[in-house]
C-alpha positions as CSV (number, residue, x, y, z in Angstrom):
1,X,6.9,10.2,12.5
2,X,7.7,14.0,11.5
3,X,11.4,13.7,11.3
4,X,11.4,10.3,8.6
5,X,8.8,12.1,6.5
6,X,11.0,15.2,6.5
7,X,13.8,13.9,5.9
8,X,12.8,11.4,3.2
9,X,11.4,14.2,1.7
10,X,14.8,16.2,1.9
11,X,16.4,13.7,0.7
12,X,14.3,12.5,-2.7
13,X,12.0,9.6,-2.0
14,X,9.1,9.7,-3.9
15,X,6.8,8.2,-1.9
16,X,5.7,7.3,2.1
17,X,4.0,4.4,2.6
18,X,1.7,3.2,5.9
19,X,-0.2,-0.1,6.4
20,X,-2.8,-1.6,8.3
21,X,-3.4,-4.0,11.6
22,X,-6.2,-3.7,13.3
23,X,-5.3,-5.9,16.3
24,X,-3.7,-8.6,17.2
25,X,-5.4,-11.8,18.9
26,X,-4.4,-13.5,22.2
27,X,-4.1,-16.8,20.4
28,X,-2.7,-15.7,17.4
29,X,1.1,-15.5,16.8
30,X,2.6,-12.8,14.5
31,X,5.4,-10.9,14.2
32,X,6.5,-8.1,16.2
33,X,6.2,-5.5,13.4
34,X,2.3,-6.2,13.5
35,X,2.0,-5.9,17.5
36,X,1.9,-1.7,17.1
37,X,0.8,-0.4,14.5
38,X,-1.0,3.6,13.8
39,X,-4.0,3.9,11.8
40,X,-2.7,4.4,8.4
41,X,-5.1,6.9,6.8
42,X,-4.9,8.9,9.8
43,X,-1.1,9.1,9.6
44,X,-0.4,9.3,6.1
45,X,-2.6,12.8,6.8
46,X,-0.1,13.8,9.9
47,X,2.3,13.2,7.3
48,X,0.8,15.4,5.0
49,X,0.3,18.5,6.8
50,X,4.1,18.3,7.8
51,X,5.4,17.5,3.8
52,X,4.9,19.4,0.4
53,X,5.4,17.4,-2.5
54,X,6.1,13.6,-1.4
55,X,3.1,11.1,-2.2
56,X,1.7,9.5,0.4
57,X,0.5,5.8,-0.2
58,X,-1.4,2.8,1.6
59,X,-0.7,-1.3,1.7
60,X,-2.7,-2.0,2.2
61,X,-6.5,-1.1,3.2
62,X,-8.1,-4.2,3.7
63,X,-11.6,-3.1,2.0
64,X,-14.1,-6.4,3.8
65,X,-14.1,-4.2,7.0
66,X,-15.2,-0.8,6.1
67,X,-17.4,0.5,3.8
68,X,-16.7,1.7,0.5
69,X,-18.7,4.9,1.0
70,X,-16.9,6.0,4.3
71,X,-13.1,4.3,2.7
72,X,-14.1,6.9,-0.4
73,X,-14.7,9.7,1.5
74,X,-11.5,9.5,3.7
75,X,-9.2,8.7,0.4
76,X,-10.9,11.3,-1.0
77,X,-10.3,13.6,2.1
78,X,-6.1,12.5,2.0
79,X,-6.1,13.8,-1.7
80,X,-7.6,17.2,-1.1
81,X,-5.8,17.9,1.7
82,X,-2.4,16.8,0.4
83,X,-2.9,18.3,-2.6
84,X,-3.5,15.3,-4.3
85,X,-0.9,13.4,-3.7
86,X,-2.6,10.0,-2.2
87,X,-2.5,6.2,-3.5
88,X,-5.1,3.5,-2.2
89,X,-4.0,0.0,-2.0
90,X,-6.3,-2.2,-1.1
91,X,-6.3,-6.0,0.3
92,X,-9.3,-8.7,1.3
93,X,-7.4,-9.6,4.5
94,X,-6.6,-12.5,6.3
95,X,-6.9,-12.0,9.8
96,X,-9.8,-14.3,11.7
97,X,-9.4,-12.1,14.6
98,X,-10.2,-9.1,12.8
99,X,-13.1,-10.5,10.6
100,X,-14.8,-11.4,13.5
101,X,-14.0,-7.8,14.7
102,X,-15.0,-5.8,12.2
103,X,-18.1,-8.4,11.4
104,X,-17.2,-8.8,7.9
105,X,-16.6,-11.7,5.6
106,X,-13.9,-11.2,2.5
107,X,-15.8,-13.9,0.6
108,X,-16.6,-13.9,-2.1
109,X,-13.7,-11.8,-2.7
110,X,-13.7,-11.5,-6.5
111,X,-16.9,-10.0,-7.2
112,X,-16.8,-7.9,-4.1
113,X,-13.2,-6.4,-5.1
114,X,-14.9,-5.5,-8.1
115,X,-18.0,-4.2,-6.4
116,X,-16.3,-1.7,-4.1
117,X,-13.8,-0.3,-7.0
118,X,-16.4,1.1,-8.9
119,X,-18.5,2.4,-5.5
120,X,-15.1,4.4,-5.0
121,X,-14.7,5.4,-8.7
122,X,-18.1,6.7,-8.3
123,X,-18.3,8.8,-5.4
124,X,-15.1,10.0,-7.0
125,X,-16.8,11.2,-9.5
126,X,-18.0,14.7,-7.9
127,X,-21.0,14.5,-9.3
128,X,-24.7,12.9,-8.5
129,X,-23.6,8.9,-8.0
130,X,-25.7,5.7,-7.4
131,X,-25.3,1.9,-7.1
132,X,-27.0,-0.9,-7.0
133,X,-25.0,-4.5,-6.2
134,X,-24.9,-7.4,-4.6
135,X,-23.2,-6.3,-2.2
136,X,-22.8,-2.2,-1.5
137,X,-26.3,0.2,-2.3
138,X,-25.4,3.8,-2.8
139,X,-28.8,5.8,-3.1
140,X,-28.3,9.0,-5.4
141,X,-25.9,11.5,-4.1
142,X,-23.3,13.6,-4.5
143,X,-19.8,12.9,-2.0
144,X,-18.4,16.6,-2.1
145,X,-15.4,17.7,-2.4
146,X,-14.3,15.7,-5.2
147,X,-10.9,14.3,-4.4
148,X,-7.9,16.4,-6.2
149,X,-6.7,13.5,-8.7
150,X,-9.3,12.7,-11.6
151,X,-10.8,10.0,-10.8
152,X,-9.7,9.8,-7.4
153,X,-6.6,8.2,-6.0
154,X,-5.2,5.5,-8.0
155,X,-6.2,1.9,-6.3
156,X,-3.7,-0.5,-5.8
157,X,-4.5,-4.2,-5.7
158,X,-2.4,-6.5,-3.4
159,X,-2.8,-10.3,-3.3
160,X,-0.7,-13.6,-4.6
161,X,-2.8,-15.6,-5.8
162,X,-2.9,-15.5,-10.1
163,X,-6.4,-14.5,-9.7
164,X,-5.6,-12.1,-7.6
165,X,-2.8,-10.7,-10.0
166,X,-5.1,-10.8,-13.1
167,X,-7.6,-9.0,-10.6
168,X,-5.2,-6.2,-10.6
169,X,-4.2,-6.0,-13.8
170,X,-7.7,-5.5,-15.3
171,X,-9.2,-3.7,-12.6
172,X,-6.7,-1.2,-10.9
173,X,-3.8,1.1,-12.1
174,X,-1.4,-1.6,-10.0
175,X,-0.6,-4.1,-7.9
176,X,1.0,-3.9,-4.4
177,X,3.1,-6.9,-3.7
178,X,3.1,-8.8,0.0
179,X,6.9,-8.8,2.6
180,X,6.9,-12.6,2.4
181,X,6.9,-12.3,-1.9
182,X,10.5,-13.2,-3.1
183,X,12.2,-11.7,-5.9
184,X,11.0,-14.1,-8.2
185,X,7.4,-13.6,-6.8
186,X,7.7,-10.4,-7.4
187,X,9.1,-11.2,-11.4
188,X,6.2,-13.4,-12.2
189,X,3.6,-11.5,-10.7
190,X,4.6,-8.3,-12.2
191,X,4.1,-10.9,-16.2
192,X,0.7,-11.4,-15.0
193,X,-0.5,-8.2,-13.8
194,X,0.8,-6.6,-17.4
195,X,-0.5,-9.5,-19.6
196,X,-4.0,-9.3,-17.6
197,X,-3.6,-5.4,-18.3
198,X,-3.0,-6.4,-22.2
199,X,-6.1,-9.3,-22.2
200,X,-8.5,-6.6,-21.0
201,X,-7.5,-4.3,-23.4
202,X,-5.3,-1.7,-21.5
203,X,-2.0,-0.8,-21.6
204,X,0.5,-3.0,-19.5
205,X,3.1,-0.1,-19.7
206,X,0.9,1.9,-17.7
207,X,0.5,-0.8,-14.5
208,X,2.1,0.0,-11.8
209,X,4.2,-2.3,-9.4
210,X,4.7,-1.3,-5.9
211,X,7.2,-3.1,-4.1
212,X,7.0,-3.6,-0.7
213,X,10.8,-4.8,0.2
214,X,11.6,-5.9,3.7
215,X,15.2,-4.4,4.4
216,X,17.5,-6.5,6.4
217,X,20.4,-4.1,6.4
218,X,23.5,-5.9,7.7
219,X,22.2,-9.4,7.8
220,X,22.5,-10.8,4.3
221,X,19.8,-13.7,3.3
222,X,20.1,-14.5,-0.6
223,X,16.3,-15.1,-0.7
224,X,15.9,-11.4,0.6
225,X,16.7,-8.8,-1.8
226,X,17.1,-6.0,-0.2
227,X,19.1,-7.2,2.6
228,X,23.2,-7.3,3.7
229,X,25.4,-4.5,2.9
230,X,24.6,-1.0,1.5
231,X,25.4,-2.0,-2.1
232,X,23.9,-5.6,-1.7
233,X,20.8,-3.5,-0.9
234,X,20.9,-0.8,-3.7
235,X,21.9,-3.6,-6.2
236,X,18.8,-5.9,-5.0
237,X,16.7,-2.5,-5.9
238,X,18.2,-2.6,-9.3
239,X,17.3,-5.9,-10.0
240,X,13.9,-5.8,-9.4
241,X,13.5,-2.7,-11.9
242,X,15.2,-5.2,-13.9
243,X,12.0,-7.5,-13.0
244,X,10.2,-4.9,-13.9
245,X,8.7,-3.0,-10.8
246,X,8.1,0.3,-11.5
247,X,7.9,1.6,-7.6
248,X,9.8,0.2,-3.9
249,X,9.2,1.4,-0.7
250,X,11.5,-0.2,2.1
251,X,9.6,-1.2,5.2
252,X,11.8,-0.6,7.8
253,X,9.8,-2.4,10.3
254,X,11.0,-5.6,10.1
255,X,14.1,-4.4,11.6
256,X,13.4,-4.9,15.0
257,X,15.4,-2.2,15.9
258,X,12.8,0.0,14.4
259,X,9.3,-2.0,14.0
260,X,10.0,-3.9,17.1
261,X,7.1,-3.0,20.0
262,X,9.9,-3.2,22.3
263,X,11.6,-1.0,20.6
264,X,13.4,2.3,21.8
265,X,12.1,5.0,20.5
266,X,14.6,7.5,20.1
267,X,17.3,4.6,19.0
268,X,14.5,3.7,16.4
269,X,14.3,6.9,14.9
270,X,18.0,7.3,14.3
271,X,18.1,3.5,13.2
272,X,15.5,4.6,10.5
273,X,17.2,7.9,9.5
274,X,21.0,5.7,9.2
275,X,18.9,3.7,6.7
276,X,16.9,6.8,4.9
277,X,20.2,8.1,4.4
278,X,22.5,5.7,2.8
279,X,19.5,4.4,0.5
280,X,18.5,7.6,-0.6
281,X,17.6,8.4,-4.1
282,X,20.6,9.3,-6.1
283,X,20.5,12.0,-8.6
């Protein structure tokens, strides 16, 4: 973790990203990438201690699993310890095993998400706050210290359904795509998010469109823009920018040499460093 984080910062990358997976049920048939996952916020806090400028994002925390007050404290702490470098991606989850283990329910997704964001922003104000909603209650209280970033870490919402995309444009600072999204999905999603922002009286140009880019180095798949040779992957990144993407992070976990639980740690590190160097930002 230290080698990758510091090397990415040295090479001029804009941000480091983590993701959440609590557990895998014995009867769940999930990809190897989901079978051995560190806690995302603890991982980012560890990376923060070894870096100075690179931003630290999570895509995504599943909000039904944890109360907004608890996550407000965690994410606010990360923002303070990192000097204001945190980005918070939120989703509503999909794993029935994790819903059962956390005694949570994502439904109704829209109203729950809207309240959750309101609680986060209320607690991040640094002033006396209270909230009395359908799902969450906060007695009059103060959460200190306040985050370094005014208003707290920027919030990005995940989701692929049209209603989720519109919610991101209406309520959040941006949208983060899933690992399954194609180039066409991303272009369409960016358009819906920005239109929803405009309809809500917000600046559509200010919306962050963040793509979790699955990298398949050396294996060309026409449906995956970040696959094939290094030149083809760079070209795919350029095409995503043309489609309205503002930020792209390379997800190396889908490379079996990196993300498989049985991958050799040293070989995985070397493979990750090779990809980091070959795809490093220019200029």
